[in-house]
Each structure stands twice: as structure tokens, then as C-alpha cells.
N, C-alpha and C positions, 0 to 999 in steps of 0.2 A: 398481464403482469406475472401470472404464475408460470407461463411458458418462458418468459424472459428470465425469471429466477431459476427455473429448471435448466435452462441453457447455461447460465452462469455456473451452476453447480456441476453439471455433467460434462460440459464442453470446456470448462476451465476458462471462461470468459471473465475478465476482470473489469471490463468497461461497461457501465450501464447503457450508454448510448448504442454500443455495438449489439448488446443483448436485445435491446428494444427493437432495433431495426431488423435484426435477424428473426425475432419472434413475429414482427409485423409481416415480414415476407412470407414466413411459413403459414401464417393465418390468412394470407391474401389481402391484407389491409394496407392502406396507404401509409408509407413510413412516417410522414411528418404530421399526421393528424391524430389528435386525441390519444397520444401515447401516455402511459402511466408515468408518474413522477418517480424519481430515484428512491424516495423514501418508501413508496408503495412496493417497489421491487425489492428493496432491502428487507422490508417486513416479510414479504413472501419468501425470500431466500432464507431468512431465519427460520420460518415455519418448515420449509423444505428440508433444511439441514437437521432440524429437530426430529422430523419424521423419518428421514431416510439415511441419516448419518449419525448414528448413536455415538461414534467415536470422534465427532467433530471437535469437541472441546479439547481432546488430547492433541489433535492436529494443530489447532490454534495455539495451544500451550507450547508445543514443540517449536512452532514458527516464532513465537514470542521469545523463546529461549535463544534461538539463533539470532534474532534481532538484537537481543541484549548483548550477546557476544560480539556482534558487529559494532554495536554502539560503543562498547568498551574500547574497541580498537581506535575509535575516533573521539574518545571522551574529551580531549583537549579542545575540540571544536564544538562541543555542546550540541550533539545531534538530537534530532527529534525523530520519533517513529510516527509515521502517518499511514493512512490507507487501511486496507482490508485486514491486515494483521492486527492493527490496533483496534479496529471496530469489531473484530471477531467474525467477520464474514469470509475470511480467507479460507481457501480450500488447500488441499495437499500440494498443489502445484503453483500456488500464488507466490508472487514476488514479495520480497520484504522491501518496503519503501522508507528510506531515511532522508531527512533534509538537514543540510548544514547551511547556516547563514554566515557567509564569509566573503570578504572582498579579495581574498587571497586563495584562489582556486589552486594555484600551483603548490601551495603549502599542503593542501589536502592530497594532491597527487604525489608529492614527495613523501608524505606519510605512508601512502600505499606502497611506494617503492621501498621505503625503509622496512616495512613489514613483510615485504616479499609477496604482496598481493598481486596476482595476475588480473588486471582490470582492463576494461575497454572504455573508451569515451563515447557516449551517445549524445546526440542532439535531438531530444524529443520536440514535439510541436510547441511545447510551452516556451522553448527557447533557452531554458536553463540547462547548462551543462550537467550531464549525469554520468557518474562513474558506475559501471556495472561489474560485479564480481560475484563469486560464489562463496558462501559461508556454510560449511557443513552440508553441502549438496543443494542449498537453496540460493536462488538468484537474489542478490541484494542490489537495489538501485539507490545510489546515493546522489540526490539532487543538490546541486550547489546553487545557492541563491544569494543575491547581494544582502549585506548586513542590514541595510535600511528596510528591507522587506520584512524582517523579523518584527520590527517595531510596528509596522503597519498591520501585521497579523491578519486576523479574520476580517477586520473592517474593510480591507482593500480587496478581499477575495469575493468573487461572484457567489461562491458557496463557502461557508466557514470551513476552515481547515482544522480538523481535530488533530491534535498532536500531543505527544508525550515525551518528556525528557527521560533520561536514563533512570533517575530515581522514581519517577512516576511509573515507568514500566516495571521496575522491581516491585513496587507496591502492588501493581495490578497482578503480577505473577503470584505474589503472596496471597492475595485475596482469593484467587481462583485455584490455589493449590489443594 
């Protein structure tokens, strides 16, 4: 678990599964057997960052400020911040992950065009259309999901999705200022 955490921190791996498999290979262990849980790796990553990255809090704060800026651009769509920037596990090269629940993906794209945002459309394995663009030098991934998914929320997810609205992120930034 500590090797997976170190790989996430040093090699900028954002996916727990990838870090686990890579750590298992390096240790000569079978990839699918007795791998630590994400929560164990998350705890080890927090320990690693506390020991070896004394400026980590500043990195996360800067990424959260960029996320806030991006969320304000799309405020009419009520975006959520999710992922490592919200949880505090993000590193300096982490993506900023936002989610918008809308049945009108074209309206979000039109908003990008009206703002002059140079974006690209991605189709990740989840099947949700994602718009990717840069905000102040950081990659923002804006995942578009159907409106009914918002009501289903964490109950429908295999793992609960922690998320924060614009006002919640503002409060989080004030708390950690």
C-alpha cells in the first residue's frame, strides 16, 4: 500500500487501480490477489504527503482556487467539484474534475464557445461525455451526466461520490485559509 501511495505521489498517478497494479508488478506479486483497498492507499498517500511534501496544502489550495474559477464559468449549470482536488489528495499535476448534471450537453458546449474556451471532447470509459480544457495552466475535466443521475447520487454509485457545489468549495477554501 505504501509503494502504491508513493507511486501516486511521485509518478503523478491519479488512479488507485493503476497504482496498485504497478506496485504489485514492482514487488513481484500477483496483480489480482490481496491488494489493499483504496482507503488504505489514501491514508498512506496522506501520510506520504505530510512527510515529504510540506507545501502540499498550498498545492491543493491553488488547485481548489482554479476549480472555483472554472466552476464560476459554469455556475448556471450548478457544477460539482469531485475527485482528488476536493479530497485533498491532489498533487501539482492533478486534473480538476467537475461534474454537471444536464440533459442538454450542447448548452454546456455553447457556453464554452461563448466564453472562448478551447476545449476538446473526451469519451472516457464511464461513457459520460467529458469536456477538457485548461484553467490557469491546470487541466479541467468537465463530465456531463444526465439530470436524473444527480437525484440518484451516491446511492446508485458503487462507491459514494463525494462532491461539492460552488458555495461548499468557497467555504472549504475559507476554512483552510
